[in-house]
N, C-alpha and C positions, 0 to 999 in steps of 0.2 A: 230204618236204619239211621237215617239223617235225624229223625226225631229223637231216637234214642242216644245218639252220640251228643245231642246239643241241649239235653235237659239241663236246667240251671242247676249249679252245685249248691251244697249248703253253706252257711256262714260258717268260716273257720272257727269262731269262737266257741261252737257247740259241738262237743265230740258226740252227744247223744244224736243230735240231728244229723251228723255224718254216717253214724251207723245205721240210723233210720233210712238214710239215702241210699246207702250201698244195698240193703236189703230191697229197697224198690227197685233197684238197678238190676239185681240179680232176676227178680220176677219180670221185669221188662226183657232182660236178656233172653229168659226162656220163651218169652211170647215171641220174641225176635226169631227164635230157630224155629218154632212152629209155623210162623208166617212165612219164612223162607221155604220150608218144606212144602207148604200149600202151594206156594208159587211155583216150586219146581214140579209139582204134580200138574198143575195147569198148564205149564210150558210143554210137557210131555203128551198133552192130548190135543194141542193146537198146531197146525202148520199152515203158514209159518208162526213161529213162536212170537208173542208181542216182546218188545224190547222194554226191559225194566230200567230205563236210563232216564233218571229224574234231572234232565238238563235240557236247557234251550240250546240247540246246536249252533244257534247264531253266536253264542258266546266264545266258540273256538274261531281261531283266526284260519286264513287259509292254509298256512303252514303247521297247523296244530291237529293232533287226534288224541280221542280218549279211549282208552282200553278199560271197560268195566267187566269185573269177574265178579259172578255170584255163586253161591253153593248151589248145586242143582241135586236136592236130595231124591225124593220120588224113587222111581223103580232102579234106575241106573246110578244114581248117585253122581259123585265127581262135581264137575264146575260147568258154568255155562258162561261164555265171554262174548261181548258185544263191541265192535269197531265203529266208532263214531266220529263223523268229520263234520265240517260245518254244514253239510246239507242234509244230515240226519244220520241215523244208523245205516250202516251201509254192508255189514257182514255179521254173522255170528257163528259160533262154533263151540263145542264142548272142550276142544284144545286151545287154550289161548296161543300157543305157540302157532297154530294154524292159521292164525290171522296176522301173522308178523312174518310173511314173506317180503322179497326185495320188491315186488312190484307194488304191493300196498303200502310200503313205507316210501316209495318214490316221493318226494315234494314234503316229506313230513320232517321237520326240524324239531319240533316240541311234542312230547308225548306225555300224557297224564295217565296214570292208572290208579283205578279205584280197586282196591284188594279186598274184596268182601268175602272171599273163600277161606280166608285163614291157612289152615294146615294142608288144604288141597291144592293151593297154588304154587307152581314152580318158581323157581328163582328168576324172574324175567330178565333182569339185568345181564345175566350170563347166557341167555338164549342166543345161539348162534344164528345170524343172517348173513348168508353167503360167506360163512367162515369168521364172521366177526361179532363179538358179543354185541348185543342191544345197546348197552350203555355207551358203546363207543359210535353207534349210528346214529342216535338221536339225543337231544338234551332230554333225559328221563326223570320225572319226578312222581311220587305217590300223593294222593290226596284222600281225606276221609270218604268223601262221596261226592258224586258229580256236581250237585248243586253248589258245593262249595265253591266252585269257580265264579259264581255270582256274587260273592261277599264283597263287600268294599275293603280295600286294601289300607290298613290303618297307617298313618303318618307315624314314623319312628325314626328320627334324625338326632336323637340325643346320644351322649358319648358312650362308648362301648363299654359294657361290664364284663370283667374276666374273673372267674372264680376258679383257682387251681389248687389242688390237694387240700381241701378243707380239712380231710381227716389227719393230715400230718403224717402220711405213711407212704407217699408215692413220689418220692424225688423226681422221677421222669415227668410226673403231671406238673411239678412246680417248675420245672425247666421249660417245659411247653407252653406254660402260662406266661412265664417272662418273654418268651419270645413273641408270643401272639401279641402281648401287651404293647412291646416295643413296635411291632410291626403296625398295629391299629393306632399307635401314637398316645396311649393312655398312660404310659410309663409305669404302671404298678397293677399288681394282682391282689385280689381278696383271698386269703387263706384261711386261717384258724378263727378269724372274726365272722365267716361267713355262717351265721346261724340262719334258720328258716325265717325269722323276722326280719334280720338285716337283709337278706336276698329279696324277700318281698317286697319290703319297703323301698328298695333301690332299683327294682327290675323294669316298671313301666317306662315306655317310651325310648328304649334304648336301641340304636342302630344295630348292634351286634351284642348277643349275650353268649360268651363262650365258656362251657364247663369242662374242666379237666379233672376228673376223679372217679370215685366209684358210682355205678349206677346198679341196680337191682330190678329184675324183671322176671316174673313168675307166668309163663304162659297160661297155666290153669287158674291165675288168680291176676288178670291184667290191671286191676283197679288198685293192686297193691304196689305197682311199680314206684319207684322214687330214685331220686338221686339222694347220694349221703352227703350230708353237710358237715359242720363243725360240731365236736362233741356227740357225734352219732346222730344227729337230728336229720329228719327225713323230710324232703321237699318231695311230696307225693302228687299224684294226678288229680286228686280232690283238690288240694291247696293250688296248684297250677290253674285249674278250671276256674276256681273262685277268685283268683288274683285278677284275672282277665287282663293281663299285661300286654300292651301293644309293644311289639318287637318286630324289628327287621329280621335278620339272620340270627339263628340260634344254633349253635354247635354243641353237641354233646358227645365229648370223648370219653366214654366210659365203656367198660367191659360189657354192660348189658343197657344200652339207653333206648334202642329202637324196637320196633315191634320184630320178635324173632320169626324165622321163617315158618316154624310150627305153633302158630298162634290160634286161638279161637276165633270164629267170625265175628264176634264182639270185640276182637282183639286191639282194644285201645291201649296203646303204649304212650310212653312220655312224648315221644315226638307228635302223635296226633293230639294229645292233650295240649300242648304248647300251641298247635296250629288253631285248634278250637277255642283256646283262650285268647287269641289275637296275634300270634306270630305270622310272618309271610312265608318264611322258608326254615326248615330244620333240617340239618345234617346230623346223623345219627348213626350208631354200629347195630348191626342184626347178628353179629357173631363175634366169639373171641377174636382179639387182634393183639398182636405182641407189642410191646411199648416202642420199639424201633420202628416197626411198621406203621403204627399209628402216628408217631412223630413226623416220619417222612411224608405220610399222606396228609397230613395237616399243613406242613410247610408248603407242599405243593398246591393244595387247594387255595390257600391265601394268596401265593405267588402267581396262580393263574386267575386272580381276579375274582375270588370267591364272594366277596362282600357285594361287588356291584353285579356280579352276574353268576350266582351259585351254580345252575344248571349247566352253563357254558363251560365253567371252571371244572365241574365234575367229568363232563365229557371229555375235556382236554387232557386232564390228568389220567383218565382211564386209556385214552389213545398213547399217552407217552408211556404208562405202566406196562401196555402190552407190547410195546417195542422193546422194553428192557426186562421183561419176564418178571414183572412185579406183580403179585396176586393180592396185595393189601386192600386194594379198592373193593374187592369182593366183600368185604366185612361191613361196608359202609352203605347207606342209603339215603336219598335225598327226598324230602317231603315238601309238598307246598307250591307256591307260586314259581313262576319261571320268569326270568328278567324279560323285558321287552326289547 
């Protein structure tokens, strides 16, 4: 799965090369499904089952844990989940929720999740632990694969880039962009001049890239996911991967910007594309969210220190939202590294 997700993309200049690349990816995805089915069959015949976790546990700190979930085809189907701490794999189960009891979470401040099961995986952030959603118990983020934690973290300290309402049809996005720009001290946003060429040229090295506009994601065709830029142009997964932009925090506030809950195993969305291209952390939506709810969430995220500590800010705003009966947080997901 790691090899499949990190294959080098084609050059942007050649549409023919991109189409050939898409065809190869489809073949590789089919092979990935077959390999996962074979692995599941093997796991069903062994006791105890070997853990398919591609990670040196020493990469985890004492207060960190990793939950890796894989599709378990075979006779029973469903998923198989593995709980990893610094000392190695300490538990496994067919129900990820069974690994999230209060005793096991004691001493865990940061939890990384590798969701390799797509449509079979529950909404873990909402999983109740002692009556409290998991997202309020730990600093929770999703990563593309376990070994991604060993990747070097790129230096990204350039000025923030805010793209708001490039299609000139979302007044609330323009308002959000103006607020974010002021909050981050950049003073202005990019709107109808935000073409693909312009954004790609100015993307690399940004401490923050905030996008407020339309996003499109098809669970049946994850490689077609894209942000809608000026004049209807598309910033798609292939372009993001090819640009390899070093970024700190990426915020994608659009109707469809993160991987949906019902995504295929290869469900690479815009968030994962930014991570694999060079971003440290991505905040994106995984479900439709109203304009007012999204605006309120974004303000809280930045006010809680989302630039310096995205995971801590997400957890803090979830705690406040629960006390106020605000469910907007359920539409968002955080991907990538966590703050030290």
